[in-house]
Phi, psi and omega in degrees: 000145173306129179238152175244119180233343181223114177247137180250125182241118171282145176213151174243016179069014182275171175292323181295314175307321184294348184289341178276345183296317181287313176307315183294326179289319190291318182292319184295328180293323184287335179253002181060050185256164171254149184240128169247155177238141179231135174240140176249127178267112179281130192306303187277316188287328176300314177302319178292317181295320191257348184298324182296329181282350187263145180261028175212160173246112187291145180274339183219146186298320177302323178297315179308311183275348172289319179293313178304321181294317179295313177304315179293330182297316178303311176305318182289325179292322180292316176303308184303308182292328186265347183245350184232133174293144185313316189287348180248346186286120177256245191245141167266125188242134174237129180236146167248123182200160179277343179229103185304311185300317177295313181299315182297311180299316179297316183299311177307306178299308183297334185252013169060041170294147177279331192197130171265127185238126176211157176291157184294321179231153178250217183293324183261097182285143180261175175278341174275172184297316183253137179289177182297312182292322176301316178300322183285323174296310182300323177293321196246349186288132172290329183274134178302146190240122173250121182247127183213134173230146180045046183240160172233134181243028165295325179216137179225121174253328185239105179254131178254125179234105173287139182221151178253011181081016175259153169303318180307311185299334184271004170305330174290343185298320175298328176292319180296325181292316177306307181301315179301321186286321175299322190251002188048053189253170174256160182238128177246116168281120185244127184236134177258119172272095182280145176295333185265355181209178184221164175292128180246128179232174180301131178079003181241147185246156174303126177244201177288171182300134187262120180249350180283095189295323179304313177301325179288318179307315180300323182288327177294312176301324176298319179289327175296309182303320183296320181295315179301312179300320181284348185234055186301332184288342185286334174082018184256134176239154179247133174240104178282134177246306171232184179288342173258341188230157176187198177219143164260135184249119178248133178097177182276161189315313188286331178236032183290141176249123176271125185245121181293136181222140175223159173249127180243134179229134183229141168277145188196164177279325182217148183294317189289329176289317180293328176295311182285341176275321185278320187303312188300331175262002184231358184218155174262328177209149177250124176251123188224142166283153185295327176206165175220234181289144173222162183168178182297316188265353187210131170208094185275291177272146185117267173293324175297319177300317183296319182290321176294329179292321184289331190241353183260122178274060179220158175301132179231131179251114180249135180241125177293132171298145185306317186288345182274000000 
C-alpha cells in the first residue's frame, strides 16, 4: 500500500500558505510521517521586495543573499516551532533560486519525498482557486501533490476518483485505497459521459455516443479489473456486487480491509465542469491522475485536471503517471 513517511510543505510565510500546516499535521498523524518545510528565496523578485527594508546597500550579490538567508532562517525556526508538534517536525529548508516551483519539484524528487502538500494560494493571490506557484508545482511534480485550503484531515469519509476509463487515469487508485484504509473511507469512481466523446478502452475504438449506462458500468469494471490484475504488488482486489457498487479488498485474508466502492456516471458537456459541480456535495477529497486519454475529440485527464485544480474548492491530490 502507498505509505507516506516524508511530507514537504512549501511556504512563503504568508497567512495563505499557513492554511496547509494544520491539515498536514492531521494527515501526518495518520501515517506517522515527518514534515519538512521549504522556502525558496527568488533571486530577483526577493531583491526588489526587500531592498527597502534593509539598512545597507550590498556591494556584491553573494553578500545580499547571505543576509537574506540569515534573515529567513529566523522566520523558519519560528514557523517550525509554532506550527508543528515535535514528534512530526522535520527540517526547515531554505533555497535561493530564480524559479520557486521548479526548485520545489526538483528538491522533492531528488530527496525522495512521498508527498508535497501546499496551500492553494500563497502571498500573491490569483483569481482562480489555486495560485500560480501551486498550479505549476501540481503540473510538473513527479511527487504526488496535495493542495488543500480551509480543510481538515482529521476525518475523511468520501474519496472521489475521476476516471476516463483508461489505465493511466487509475494510477490515482492506489493512493485512494491508501487513504480509504487509513480513514475508513469509501471510494467513488466518477466518469463523465461526454456528448463529444466516449469511453475508450483497450481494444475498443470510438463509436457513437453511448446512452446505455449499464454498458458503461461494465466497461468501467473491466478497466478496474485490468488495473488490479496488472498491479499485483498493490495488494488490491475487486469484489463486484452490482453494476454500480462493489468493494475493494486490501490485504491478506486474516487482516483484509473491505472498502466500499461505487461507480457514478454523469452526462455532461465537459468533464471538468461535471467534476467541479458534483464533487463539493459528494466528496471530501478528489484524487486524480495527472493525465489519461488524449486525442482530437477527447482529453479528460491532463488539461481537465488542470481546470479542476483551478476551480474546485476541495482538497485535490494529483498523481503523475509512472511512465511520465
